[in-house]
MMTF fields as JSON, N, C-alpha, C and O atoms, coordinates in Angstrom:
{
  "mmtfVersion": "1.0.0",
  "mmtfProducer": "UNKNOWN",
  "numBonds": 263,
  "numAtoms": 264,
  "numGroups": 66,
  "numChains": 1,
  "numModels": 1,
  "chainsPerModel": [1],
  "groupsPerChain": [66],
  "chainIdList": ["A"],
  "bondAtomList": [4, 2, 8, 6, 12, 10, 16, 14, 20, 18, 24, 22, 28, 26, 32, 30, 36, 34, 40, 38, 44, 42, 48, 46, 52, 50, 56, 54, 60, 58, 64, 62, 68, 66, 72, 70, 76, 74, 80, 78, 84, 82, 88, 86, 92, 90, 96, 94, 100, 98, 104, 102, 108, 106, 112, 110, 116, 114, 120, 118, 124, 122, 128, 126, 132, 130, 136, 134, 140, 138, 144, 142, 148, 146, 152, 150, 156, 154, 160, 158, 164, 162, 168, 166, 172, 170, 176, 174, 180, 178, 184, 182, 188, 186, 192, 190, 196, 194, 200, 198, 204, 202, 208, 206, 212, 210, 216, 214, 220, 218, 224, 222, 228, 226, 232, 230, 236, 234, 240, 238, 244, 242, 248, 246, 252, 250, 256, 254, 260, 258],
  "bondOrderList": [1, 1, 1, 1, 1, 1, 1, 1, 1, 1, 1, 1, 1, 1, 1, 1, 1, 1, 1, 1, 1, 1, 1, 1, 1, 1, 1, 1, 1, 1, 1, 1, 1, 1, 1, 1, 1, 1, 1, 1, 1, 1, 1, 1, 1, 1, 1, 1, 1, 1, 1, 1, 1, 1, 1, 1, 1, 1, 1, 1, 1, 1, 1, 1, 1],
  "groupList": [{"groupName": "MET", "atomNameList": ["N", "CA", "C", "O"], "elementList": ["N", "C", "C", "O"], "formalChargeList": [0, 0, 0, 0], "bondAtomList": [1, 0, 2, 1, 3, 2], "bondOrderList": [1, 1, 2], "singleLetterCode": "M", "chemCompType": "L-PEPTIDE LINKING"}, {"groupName": "THR", "atomNameList": ["N", "CA", "C", "O"], "elementList": ["N", "C", "C", "O"], "formalChargeList": [0, 0, 0, 0], "bondAtomList": [1, 0, 2, 1, 3, 2], "bondOrderList": [1, 1, 2], "singleLetterCode": "T", "chemCompType": "L-PEPTIDE LINKING"}, {"groupName": "LYS", "atomNameList": ["N", "CA", "C", "O"], "elementList": ["N", "C", "C", "O"], "formalChargeList": [0, 0, 0, 0], "bondAtomList": [1, 0, 2, 1, 3, 2], "bondOrderList": [1, 1, 2], "singleLetterCode": "K", "chemCompType": "L-PEPTIDE LINKING"}, {"groupName": "ASN", "atomNameList": ["N", "CA", "C", "O"], "elementList": ["N", "C", "C", "O"], "formalChargeList": [0, 0, 0, 0], "bondAtomList": [1, 0, 2, 1, 3, 2], "bondOrderList": [1, 1, 2], "singleLetterCode": "N", "chemCompType": "L-PEPTIDE LINKING"}, {"groupName": "ILE", "atomNameList": ["N", "CA", "C", "O"], "elementList": ["N", "C", "C", "O"], "formalChargeList": [0, 0, 0, 0], "bondAtomList": [1, 0, 2, 1, 3, 2], "bondOrderList": [1, 1, 2], "singleLetterCode": "I", "chemCompType": "L-PEPTIDE LINKING"}, {"groupName": "GLY", "atomNameList": ["N", "CA", "C", "O"], "elementList": ["N", "C", "C", "O"], "formalChargeList": [0, 0, 0, 0], "bondAtomList": [1, 0, 2, 1, 3, 2], "bondOrderList": [1, 1, 2], "singleLetterCode": "G", "chemCompType": "PEPTIDE LINKING"}, {"groupName": "ASP", "atomNameList": ["N", "CA", "C", "O"], "elementList": ["N", "C", "C", "O"], "formalChargeList": [0, 0, 0, 0], "bondAtomList": [1, 0, 2, 1, 3, 2], "bondOrderList": [1, 1, 2], "singleLetterCode": "D", "chemCompType": "L-PEPTIDE LINKING"}, {"groupName": "ARG", "atomNameList": ["N", "CA", "C", "O"], "elementList": ["N", "C", "C", "O"], "formalChargeList": [0, 0, 0, 0], "bondAtomList": [1, 0, 2, 1, 3, 2], "bondOrderList": [1, 1, 2], "singleLetterCode": "R", "chemCompType": "L-PEPTIDE LINKING"}, {"groupName": "LEU", "atomNameList": ["N", "CA", "C", "O"], "elementList": ["N", "C", "C", "O"], "formalChargeList": [0, 0, 0, 0], "bondAtomList": [1, 0, 2, 1, 3, 2], "bondOrderList": [1, 1, 2], "singleLetterCode": "L", "chemCompType": "L-PEPTIDE LINKING"}, {"groupName": "ALA", "atomNameList": ["N", "CA", "C", "O"], "elementList": ["N", "C", "C", "O"], "formalChargeList": [0, 0, 0, 0], "bondAtomList": [1, 0, 2, 1, 3, 2], "bondOrderList": [1, 1, 2], "singleLetterCode": "A", "chemCompType": "L-PEPTIDE LINKING"}, {"groupName": "VAL", "atomNameList": ["N", "CA", "C", "O"], "elementList": ["N", "C", "C", "O"], "formalChargeList": [0, 0, 0, 0], "bondAtomList": [1, 0, 2, 1, 3, 2], "bondOrderList": [1, 1, 2], "singleLetterCode": "V", "chemCompType": "L-PEPTIDE LINKING"}, {"groupName": "PHE", "atomNameList": ["N", "CA", "C", "O"], "elementList": ["N", "C", "C", "O"], "formalChargeList": [0, 0, 0, 0], "bondAtomList": [1, 0, 2, 1, 3, 2], "bondOrderList": [1, 1, 2], "singleLetterCode": "F", "chemCompType": "L-PEPTIDE LINKING"}, {"groupName": "TYR", "atomNameList": ["N", "CA", "C", "O"], "elementList": ["N", "C", "C", "O"], "formalChargeList": [0, 0, 0, 0], "bondAtomList": [1, 0, 2, 1, 3, 2], "bondOrderList": [1, 1, 2], "singleLetterCode": "Y", "chemCompType": "L-PEPTIDE LINKING"}, {"groupName": "GLN", "atomNameList": ["N", "CA", "C", "O"], "elementList": ["N", "C", "C", "O"], "formalChargeList": [0, 0, 0, 0], "bondAtomList": [1, 0, 2, 1, 3, 2], "bondOrderList": [1, 1, 2], "singleLetterCode": "Q", "chemCompType": "L-PEPTIDE LINKING"}, {"groupName": "TRP", "atomNameList": ["N", "CA", "C", "O"], "elementList": ["N", "C", "C", "O"], "formalChargeList": [0, 0, 0, 0], "bondAtomList": [1, 0, 2, 1, 3, 2], "bondOrderList": [1, 1, 2], "singleLetterCode": "W", "chemCompType": "L-PEPTIDE LINKING"}, {"groupName": "SER", "atomNameList": ["N", "CA", "C", "O"], "elementList": ["N", "C", "C", "O"], "formalChargeList": [0, 0, 0, 0], "bondAtomList": [1, 0, 2, 1, 3, 2], "bondOrderList": [1, 1, 2], "singleLetterCode": "S", "chemCompType": "L-PEPTIDE LINKING"}, {"groupName": "CYS", "atomNameList": ["N", "CA", "C", "O"], "elementList": ["N", "C", "C", "O"], "formalChargeList": [0, 0, 0, 0], "bondAtomList": [1, 0, 2, 1, 3, 2], "bondOrderList": [1, 1, 2], "singleLetterCode": "C", "chemCompType": "L-PEPTIDE LINKING"}, {"groupName": "PRO", "atomNameList": ["N", "CA", "C", "O"], "elementList": ["N", "C", "C", "O"], "formalChargeList": [0, 0, 0, 0], "bondAtomList": [1, 0, 2, 1, 3, 2], "bondOrderList": [1, 1, 2], "singleLetterCode": "P", "chemCompType": "L-PEPTIDE LINKING"}],
  "groupTypeList": [0, 1, 0, 2, 1, 3, 4, 5, 2, 4, 6, 7, 0, 8, 7, 9, 8, 10, 5, 9, 5, 4, 4, 5, 0, 5, 11, 12, 12, 13, 1, 14, 14, 5, 8, 10, 5, 5, 4, 4, 11, 8, 1, 15, 10, 11, 15, 11, 16, 17, 4, 12, 9, 17, 11, 3, 14, 15, 1, 2, 2, 5, 7, 10, 5, 15],
  "groupIdList": [1, 2, 3, 4, 5, 6, 7, 8, 9, 10, 11, 12, 13, 14, 15, 16, 17, 18, 19, 20, 21, 22, 23, 24, 25, 26, 27, 28, 29, 30, 31, 32, 33, 34, 35, 36, 37, 38, 39, 40, 41, 42, 43, 44, 45, 46, 47, 48, 49, 50, 51, 52, 53, 54, 55, 56, 57, 58, 59, 60, 61, 62, 63, 64, 65, 66],
  "secStructList": [7, 7, 7, 7, 7, 7, 7, 7, 2, 2, 2, 2, 2, 2, 2, 2, 2, 2, 2, 2, 2, 2, 2, 2, 2, 2, 2, 2, 2, 6, 1, 6, 2, 2, 2, 2, 2, 2, 2, 2, 2, 2, 2, 2, 2, 2, 6, 7, 7, 6, 6, 6, 4, 4, 4, 6, 7, 7, 7, 1, 1, 1, 1, 6, 6, 7],
  "xCoordList": [0.956, 0.161, 0.66, 1.059, 0.634, 1.317, 0.748, -0.401, 1.627, 0.466, 0.499, 1.473, -0.721, -0.604, -0.702, -1.359, 0.037, 0.091, -1.015, -1.719, -1.295, -2.466, -2.38, -3.35, -0.781, -0.438, 0.14, 0.841, -0.171, -0.132, 1.058, 1.432, 1.687, 3.35, 2.949, 3.692, 1.785, 2.123, 1.812, 2.566, 0.927, 0.589, 1.932, 2.658, 2.258, 3.637, 4.715, 5.201, 5.084, 5.829, 5.234, 6.11, 4.234, 3.705, 3.801, 4.62, 3.04, 3.687, 4.917, 5.031, 6.156, 7.362, 8.046, 8.918, 7.093, 7.721, 7.088, 7.821, 5.84, 4.918, 5.56, 5.809, 5.681, 6.359, 7.887, 8.226, 8.923, 10.196, 9.954, 10.603, 8.855, 8.777, 8.327, 8.77, 6.984, 7.128, 8.103, 8.45, 8.826, 9.971, 10.759, 10.752, 11.589, 12.283, 11.536, 12.214, 10.371, 9.694, 10.009, 10.621, 9.773, 9.402, 10.702, 10.633, 12.204, 13.26, 13.403, 14.018, 13.014, 13.501, 12.888, 13.409, 11.212, 10.995, 11.088, 10.698, 11.731, 11.673, 10.158, 9.632, 9.523, 8.186, 7.752, 8.397, 6.812, 6.473, 5.722, 5.29, 5.549, 5.301, 6.123, 5.691, 7.077, 8.368, 7.679, 7.591, 7.16, 6.795, 5.655, 5.824, 4.583, 3.77, 3.86, 3.077, 5.075, 5.379, 6.423, 6.605, 7.056, 7.335, 6.406, 6.554, 5.269, 4.287, 4.007, 3.766, 3.951, 3.216, 4.863, 5.035, 5.659, 6.998, 7.153, 7.534, 6.733, 6.968, 5.726, 5.797, 4.542, 3.284, 4.287, 4.493, 4.635, 5.32, 6.734, 7.201, 7.216, 8.105, 7.916, 8.717, 6.307, 5.854, 4.749, 4.241, 4.548, 3.667, 2.138, 1.578, 1.617, 0.753, 0.187, 0.969, -1.114, -1.482, -2.841, -3.792, -2.9, -3.318, -5.034, -6.01, -4.953, -6.528, -7.258, -8.484, -6.466, -6.826, -7.55, -8.778, -7.053, -7.141, -8.896, -9.609, -9.397, -10.595, -11.496, -12.673, -11.281, -12.456, -12.366, -13.24, -11.215, -10.62, -10.425, -10.729, -9.879, -9.283, -7.996, -7.359, -7.29, -6.315, -6.251, -7.143, -4.812, -4.584, -3.813, -3.376, -3.546, -2.441, -3.593, -4.765, -2.87, -3.584, -3.723, -2.701, -4.525, -4.751, -5.457, -6.104, -5.482, -6.25, -5.646, -4.444, -6.948, -6.802, -5.726, -5.728, -4.569, -4.013, -2.568, -1.54, -2.439, -1.366, -0.011, 1.011],
  "yCoordList": [-1.143, -0.037, 1.286, 1.693, 1.991, 3.455, 4.325, 4.646, 5.013, 6.561, 7.537, 7.889, 7.879, 9.595, 10.459, 10.572, 11.402, 12.788, 13.425, 13.176, 14.321, 14.922, 16.351, 16.909, 16.943, 18.295, 18.819, 18.177, 20.23, 21.192, 21.78, 21.683, 22.504, 23.533, 24.412, 24.32, 25.311, 26.121, 25.305, 25.594, 24.524, 23.781, 23.281, 23.64, 22.57, 21.888, 22.815, 22.396, 23.974, 24.597, 25.638, 26.32, 25.817, 26.302, 24.853, 24.837, 23.885, 22.75, 22.885, 23.255, 22.788, 22.355, 23.929, 23.964, 25.082, 25.947, 25.698, 25.367, 25.809, 25.508, 24.208, 24.367, 22.98, 22.098, 22.135, 21.504, 23.064, 23.233, 23.985, 23.739, 25.069, 25.967, 25.478, 25.852, 24.193, 23.423, 22.942, 23.35, 21.906, 20.983, 21.943, 21.567, 23.341, 24.178, 24.854, 25.227, 24.844, 25.023, 24.45, 24.735, 23.043, 21.416, 21.588, 21.61, 21.739, 21.479, 22.58, 22.399, 23.609, 24.85, 24.833, 25.116, 24.202, 24.125, 22.83, 22.54, 22.046, 20.625, 20.1, 19.806, 20.022, 19.331, 18.365, 18.345, 17.715, 16.768, 17.342, 16.616, 19.008, 19.255, 19.246, 19.576, 19.036, 18.402, 17.397, 17.6, 16.489, 15.16, 15.944, 15.883, 16.618, 17.172, 17.992, 18.131, 18.452, 19.252, 18.307, 18.645, 17.163, 16.136, 15.466, 15.063, 15.449, 14.935, 15.629, 15.062, 17.022, 17.82, 18.176, 18.327, 18.272, 17.991, 17.129, 17.338, 15.814, 14.63, 14.695, 14.3, 15.257, 15.066, 15.959, 15.459, 17.034, 17.918, 17.453, 17.811, 16.508, 15.721, 14.532, 14.11, 14.099, 13.206, 13.114, 12.223, 14.589, 15.367, 14.387, 14.118, 14.001, 12.918, 13.58, 13.845, 13.879, 14.148, 13.096, 13.119, 12.092, 11.145, 11.454, 10.742, 12.592, 13.152, 13.597, 13.512, 14.127, 14.522, 12.991, 12.982, 12.184, 10.692, 10.164, 10.227, 9.87, 9.316, 10.401, 10.04, 11.727, 12.633, 12.894, 13.488, 12.383, 12.293, 14.027, 14.638, 14.725, 16.117, 16.333, 15.288, 17.215, 17.528, 19.167, 19.843, 19.643, 21.11, 20.997, 22.117, 20.175, 19.941, 20.53, 20.856, 20.531, 21.321, 20.279, 19.734, 20.107, 18.93, 17.656, 17.807, 16.739, 15.475, 15.086, 15.031, 14.718, 13.949, 12.991, 12.548, 12.341, 11.288, 11.68, 11.1, 12.675, 12.74, 13.02, 13.105],
  "zCoordList": [0.035, -0.096, 0.113, 1.204, -1.002, -0.925, -0.447, -0.752, 0.613, 1.319, 0.146, -0.518, 0.045, -1.037, -0.456, 0.579, -1.085, -0.282, -0.509, -1.488, 0.373, 0.491, 1.259, 1.771, 1.247, 1.842, 0.781, -0.001, 0.678, -0.568, 0.03, 1.199, -1.095, -0.74, 0.511, 1.488, 0.593, 1.339, 2.952, 3.882, 3.129, 4.454, 4.571, 5.497, 3.792, 4.165, 4.899, 5.95, 4.423, 4.969, 6.086, 6.617, 6.419, 7.674, 8.728, 9.647, 8.517, 9.417, 9.595, 10.763, 9.022, 9.183, 10.298, 11.166, 9.684, 10.774, 12.068, 13.0, 12.252, 13.423, 14.65, 15.844, 13.819, 14.217, 14.756, 15.758, 13.872, 14.507, 15.77, 16.787, 15.707, 16.771, 17.889, 18.975, 17.708, 18.884, 19.415, 20.524, 18.729, 18.978, 19.892, 21.064, 19.611, 19.953, 21.631, 22.588, 21.574, 23.03, 23.514, 24.543, 23.037, 23.963, 24.826, 26.055, 23.971, 24.587, 25.387, 26.438, 25.165, 25.656, 27.65, 28.729, 27.056, 28.61, 29.31, 30.441, 28.345, 29.234, 29.35, 30.424, 28.081, 28.324, 27.088, 26.04, 27.269, 26.209, 25.003, 24.107, 25.018, 23.456, 22.671, 21.566, 22.689, 21.581, 21.176, 19.965, 21.398, 20.948, 19.881, 18.663, 20.439, 19.509, 18.141, 17.202, 18.404, 17.449, 16.471, 15.302, 17.011, 16.156, 15.24, 14.087, 16.16, 14.825, 13.874, 12.809, 13.955, 12.674, 12.244, 11.034, 12.82, 11.506, 10.524, 9.372, 11.214, 10.176, 9.175, 8.012, 9.776, 8.717, 7.222, 6.117, 7.595, 6.309, 5.533, 4.452, 6.539, 5.926, 4.775, 3.94, 5.11, 4.277, 3.292, 2.612, 3.514, 2.619, 2.993, 1.931, 3.835, 4.499, 5.731, 6.645, 5.851, 6.97, 7.349, 6.568, 8.686, 8.63, 8.945, 8.711, 9.465, 9.523, 8.455, 8.394, 7.504, 6.408, 5.78, 5.686, 5.513, 4.639, 5.157, 4.155, 5.929, 5.998, 5.719, 5.696, 5.481, 5.119, 3.561, 2.93, 3.021, 1.344, 1.273, 0.249, 2.499, 2.53, 1.685, 1.811, 0.862, 0.37, 0.043, -0.47, 0.534, 0.632, -0.896, -1.158, -1.822, -2.51, -3.739, -3.553, -4.924, -5.991, -7.252, -7.669, -7.632, -8.484, -8.043, -7.006, -8.446, -7.659, -6.535, -6.277, -5.633, -4.636, -4.736, -5.885, -3.859, -3.766, -4.823, -4.473, -6.151, -7.1, -6.426, -7.106]
}
């Protein structure tokens, strides 16, 4: 089974920035929030959001899953 991408370019960049920021704050404040930031950051790396998938949502231009 192949994971189909469902995150567009702008969504991907925002997730990377927000995820990195939350990771940094997690390290700075020594909390578990860094883990949440890591999950957000990984969705940008793989261009796939598991929350979008069941609803067939996509922020990517063109066909869903292309």
